[in-house]
C-alpha positions as CSV (number, residue, x, y, z in Angstrom):
1,X,4.2,12.3,12.4
2,X,0.5,13.0,13.3
3,X,-2.0,11.0,15.4
4,X,-5.2,9.7,14.0
5,X,-7.7,7.5,15.9
6,X,-5.4,5.3,17.9
7,X,-2.7,4.9,15.4
8,X,0.2,7.1,14.4
9,X,0.3,8.1,10.7
10,X,3.8,8.4,9.3
11,X,4.8,10.5,6.4
12,X,8.3,10.6,4.9
13,X,9.5,13.1,7.6
14,X,9.8,10.3,10.0
15,X,13.0,9.3,8.3
16,X,15.5,12.1,9.1
17,X,13.2,14.8,7.8
18,X,13.1,13.2,4.3
19,X,10.6,14.8,1.9
20,X,9.8,12.3,-0.9
21,X,12.6,9.7,-1.2
22,X,14.7,7.9,1.3
23,X,17.0,4.9,1.3
24,X,19.1,3.4,4.0
25,X,20.6,0.1,5.4
26,X,18.2,-1.9,7.5
27,X,21.0,-2.5,10.1
28,X,19.7,-1.2,13.4
29,X,16.7,0.1,11.6
30,X,14.2,-0.5,14.5
31,X,16.6,1.1,17.0
32,X,16.9,4.2,14.9
33,X,13.2,4.3,14.0
34,X,11.2,2.5,16.7
35,X,7.9,3.6,15.3
36,X,8.3,0.9,12.6
37,X,8.0,-1.8,15.3
38,X,4.6,-0.4,16.4
39,X,1.3,-0.4,14.5
40,X,1.2,2.6,12.3
41,X,-0.1,3.9,8.9
42,X,2.4,4.8,6.3
43,X,1.7,7.5,3.6
44,X,4.4,6.3,1.2
45,X,5.6,3.2,-0.7
46,X,8.0,0.9,1.0
47,X,10.4,-1.4,-0.9
48,X,12.2,-3.7,1.6
49,X,15.2,-5.8,0.5
50,X,16.2,-8.6,2.9
51,X,19.7,-10.0,2.2
52,X,19.8,-12.0,5.4
53,X,18.1,-12.1,8.7
54,X,14.8,-13.2,10.2
55,X,11.7,-11.4,11.5
56,X,8.1,-10.8,10.6
57,X,6.0,-8.2,8.9
58,X,2.3,-7.5,9.4
59,X,0.2,-5.6,7.0
60,X,-3.5,-5.0,7.5
61,X,-3.6,-7.9,10.0
62,X,-1.9,-10.3,7.6
63,X,1.5,-11.6,8.8
64,X,4.4,-12.8,6.7
65,X,7.6,-14.4,8.0
66,X,11.0,-12.9,7.0
67,X,13.6,-15.6,6.4
68,X,16.4,-15.1,4.0
69,X,16.6,-13.3,0.7
70,X,13.3,-11.7,0.0
71,X,11.6,-8.5,-1.2
72,X,8.6,-6.9,0.5
73,X,6.6,-4.1,-1.1
74,X,4.0,-2.1,0.9
75,X,1.6,0.4,-0.6
76,X,0.6,3.6,1.1
77,X,-2.3,3.8,3.7
78,X,-1.6,0.3,5.1
79,X,-1.5,-0.5,8.8
80,X,1.7,-2.4,9.5
81,X,4.5,-3.4,11.9
82,X,8.0,-4.6,11.2
83,X,10.2,-6.8,13.3
84,X,13.9,-7.6,12.2
85,X,16.5,-9.5,14.2
86,X,19.8,-7.8,15.0
87,X,21.6,-9.7,12.2
88,X,19.3,-8.5,9.5
89,X,21.0,-7.0,6.5
90,X,19.6,-5.2,3.4
91,X,18.1,-2.0,2.3
92,X,14.8,-0.1,2.8
93,X,13.6,2.3,0.1
94,X,10.7,4.7,0.8
95,X,9.2,7.0,-1.7
96,X,6.0,9.0,-2.5
97,X,3.9,8.8,-5.5
98,X,4.7,12.5,-6.2
99,X,8.4,11.7,-6.4
100,X,7.9,9.1,-9.0
101,X,5.3,11.1,-10.9
102,X,7.4,14.1,-11.4
103,X,9.0,12.3,-14.3
104,X,6.6,9.4,-15.0
105,X,3.4,11.5,-14.8
106,X,0.8,9.1,-16.3
107,X,0.1,7.0,-13.2
108,X,2.7,4.5,-14.5
109,X,3.1,3.0,-11.0
110,X,-0.1,1.2,-11.7
111,X,1.3,-0.7,-14.5
112,X,3.2,-2.9,-12.0
113,X,1.2,-5.9,-10.8
114,X,2.3,-5.5,-7.2
115,X,0.9,-2.0,-7.0
116,X,-2.5,-2.6,-8.6
117,X,-4.9,-4.0,-6.0
118,X,-2.9,-5.9,-3.4
119,X,-1.6,-3.7,-0.5
120,X,1.3,-6.0,0.2
121,X,3.6,-8.2,-1.9
122,X,6.3,-10.7,-1.0
123,X,8.8,-11.9,-3.6
124,X,11.5,-14.5,-3.2
125,X,13.8,-14.2,-6.3
126,X,16.4,-16.6,-7.6
127,X,20.0,-15.8,-6.4
128,X,21.1,-14.4,-9.8
129,X,18.0,-12.2,-10.0
130,X,18.5,-11.0,-6.5
131,X,22.0,-9.9,-7.2
132,X,20.6,-7.5,-9.8
133,X,18.2,-6.0,-7.2
134,X,21.1,-5.7,-4.7
135,X,23.3,-3.9,-7.3
136,X,20.6,-1.4,-8.2
137,X,19.9,-0.7,-4.5
138,X,23.6,-0.1,-3.9
139,X,23.8,2.4,-6.8
140,X,20.7,4.2,-5.4
141,X,22.2,4.2,-1.9
142,X,25.4,5.8,-3.2
143,X,23.5,8.4,-5.3
144,X,21.3,9.3,-2.4
145,X,24.3,10.0,-0.3
146,X,25.7,12.4,-2.8
147,X,24.3,15.9,-3.0
148,X,24.9,16.5,-6.8
149,X,23.1,18.1,-9.7
150,X,20.3,15.9,-11.1
151,X,20.5,13.3,-8.3
152,X,16.7,13.1,-8.0
153,X,16.4,12.5,-11.8
154,X,19.0,9.7,-11.5
155,X,17.2,8.3,-8.4
156,X,13.8,8.3,-10.2
157,X,15.5,6.4,-13.2
158,X,17.1,3.8,-10.9
159,X,13.7,3.4,-9.1
160,X,11.9,2.8,-12.4
161,X,14.5,0.2,-13.4
162,X,14.2,-1.4,-10.0
163,X,10.4,-1.7,-10.3
164,X,10.7,-3.1,-13.9
165,X,13.2,-5.7,-12.7
166,X,10.9,-6.6,-9.8
167,X,8.0,-7.0,-12.2
168,X,10.0,-9.4,-14.2
169,X,10.7,-11.4,-11.0
170,X,7.0,-11.5,-10.0
171,X,5.5,-11.9,-13.5
172,X,8.4,-13.3,-15.7
173,X,6.2,-14.0,-18.8
174,X,4.2,-10.8,-18.9
175,X,5.3,-7.9,-21.0
176,X,5.3,-4.6,-19.2
177,X,3.4,-1.9,-21.1
178,X,2.4,1.6,-20.3
179,X,-1.0,2.2,-18.8
180,X,-3.9,2.7,-21.1
181,X,-6.9,4.9,-20.7
182,X,-9.1,2.3,-18.9
183,X,-6.4,1.3,-16.3
184,X,-5.7,5.0,-15.7
185,X,-9.4,5.5,-15.0
186,X,-9.4,2.6,-12.6
187,X,-6.6,4.1,-10.7
188,X,-8.4,7.4,-10.5
189,X,-11.5,5.6,-9.4
190,X,-9.5,4.0,-6.6
191,X,-8.4,7.4,-5.4
192,X,-11.9,8.9,-5.6
193,X,-13.4,6.0,-3.6
194,X,-10.8,6.5,-0.8
195,X,-11.5,10.3,-0.8
196,X,-15.4,10.2,-1.1
197,X,-16.3,6.9,0.5
198,X,-17.8,8.5,3.6
199,X,-20.0,10.7,1.5
200,X,-21.3,8.5,-1.3
201,X,-21.3,4.8,-2.1
202,X,-23.1,5.1,-5.5
203,X,-21.3,3.9,-8.6
204,X,-23.2,6.6,-10.6
205,X,-21.6,9.4,-8.5
206,X,-18.1,8.0,-9.3
207,X,-18.9,7.7,-12.9
208,X,-19.9,11.4,-12.9
209,X,-16.7,12.3,-11.3
210,X,-14.8,10.5,-14.1
211,X,-17.1,12.0,-16.8
212,X,-18.1,8.6,-18.1
213,X,-21.3,6.5,-18.0
214,X,-22.1,4.2,-15.1
215,X,-22.3,1.2,-17.5
216,X,-18.9,2.0,-19.1
217,X,-17.3,2.4,-15.6
218,X,-18.7,-1.0,-14.6
219,X,-17.4,-2.5,-17.8
220,X,-13.8,-1.3,-17.4
221,X,-13.9,-2.2,-13.7
222,X,-14.8,-5.8,-14.5
223,X,-12.2,-5.9,-17.3
224,X,-9.3,-4.7,-15.2
225,X,-10.1,-6.0,-11.7
226,X,-12.8,-8.7,-12.1
227,X,-15.1,-6.7,-9.8
228,X,-18.1,-4.5,-10.5
229,X,-17.8,-0.8,-9.5
230,X,-20.2,-1.5,-6.5
231,X,-18.0,-4.4,-5.4
232,X,-14.9,-2.1,-5.4
233,X,-16.7,0.4,-3.3
234,X,-17.9,-2.2,-0.8
235,X,-14.4,-3.6,-0.6
236,X,-13.1,-0.3,0.5
237,X,-15.9,0.2,3.0
238,X,-15.2,-3.2,4.5
239,X,-11.4,-2.5,4.6
240,X,-11.9,0.7,6.6
241,X,-14.5,-0.9,8.8
242,X,-12.1,-3.8,9.7
243,X,-9.3,-1.3,10.5
244,X,-11.6,0.6,12.8
245,X,-13.0,-2.5,14.5
246,X,-9.5,-3.9,15.1
247,X,-7.6,-0.8,16.0
248,X,-10.1,1.4,17.9
249,X,-12.5,1.3,20.7
250,X,-15.3,2.9,18.7
251,X,-18.7,1.2,19.0
252,X,-20.2,-0.5,16.0
253,X,-22.7,2.4,15.8
254,X,-19.9,5.0,15.8
255,X,-18.0,3.2,13.1
256,X,-21.2,3.0,11.0
257,X,-21.7,6.8,11.3
258,X,-18.0,7.4,10.6
259,X,-18.3,5.5,7.4
260,X,-21.2,7.6,6.2
261,X,-24.1,5.2,7.0
262,X,-27.4,7.0,8.0
263,X,-28.3,4.2,10.3
264,X,-26.0,1.6,12.1
265,X,-28.2,-1.2,10.9
266,X,-27.3,-0.5,7.3
267,X,-23.6,-0.8,8.2
268,X,-24.2,-4.1,10.1
269,X,-26.2,-5.5,7.2
270,X,-23.5,-4.7,4.6
271,X,-20.7,-6.0,6.7
272,X,-22.4,-9.3,7.4
273,X,-23.3,-9.7,3.7
274,X,-19.6,-9.1,2.6
275,X,-17.9,-11.1,5.3
276,X,-20.4,-13.5,6.7
277,X,-19.7,-12.0,10.2
278,X,-21.3,-9.3,12.2
279,X,-19.0,-6.5,13.1
280,X,-19.1,-7.6,16.7
281,X,-18.1,-11.2,15.7
282,X,-15.3,-9.9,13.6
283,X,-14.0,-7.8,16.4
284,X,-14.1,-10.7,18.8
285,X,-12.4,-13.0,16.3
286,X,-9.7,-10.4,15.8
287,X,-9.0,-10.4,19.5
288,X,-10.5,-7.2,20.6
289,X,-14.0,-7.3,22.2
290,X,-16.2,-4.2,22.3
């Protein structure tokens, strides 16, 4: 675990020195791993199965209530906290993209609707469907506890089946297909924006990185997300700005410079245009005055 800004950043090593996959019961989870009850950034996917119990989960300042049989899915790079009561029962599954991609190496994770553009999903399945999820997680838990030949291959297969079954629950009438070239490029764009957002915010620069024209990139962005390339870039800028405003004591000017703006006024202007609030107003509404 390493420290960035004011928030701890957790990799898989926080769970008993796990490397790329980990599954366990949620009984006494917060007692064993108290960092989960504090604001932190996870660098891995989380699939949380609640069989019973109550609590709450907050992801990027959005809070959801935990009450009864539910599934919660959290993408990497989210700021979140978790609270569970002592009676909570279920499983938590954590995995990295690399773990999944060792077998399914064509960005197939992005075929699932709950992994595309929302950082956080909540699903409340019917009882019969939930039994399928529980059964799969039980098989995974047993396999994880066995150190046997090809265990990781089996776990990847179970994980893939689990995600497919979950997709059926969240989108029952949509046929799951493999990713095509355009969706694969959108995924790559998302990764490039996160990596280079502090250095460039020009759609043409990202088109060059993807070896396609700016017009074509804009076209596939609108087809797959409903947003232009520029809008996707601005959404990432605003997301990072909100995180810094809420979770740090940096001044608005310092945040603007950190996000790659040559002058703070450019940052303030963009933030207000996208949110209808100044950065200072957003910080005050979020409960943290500068």
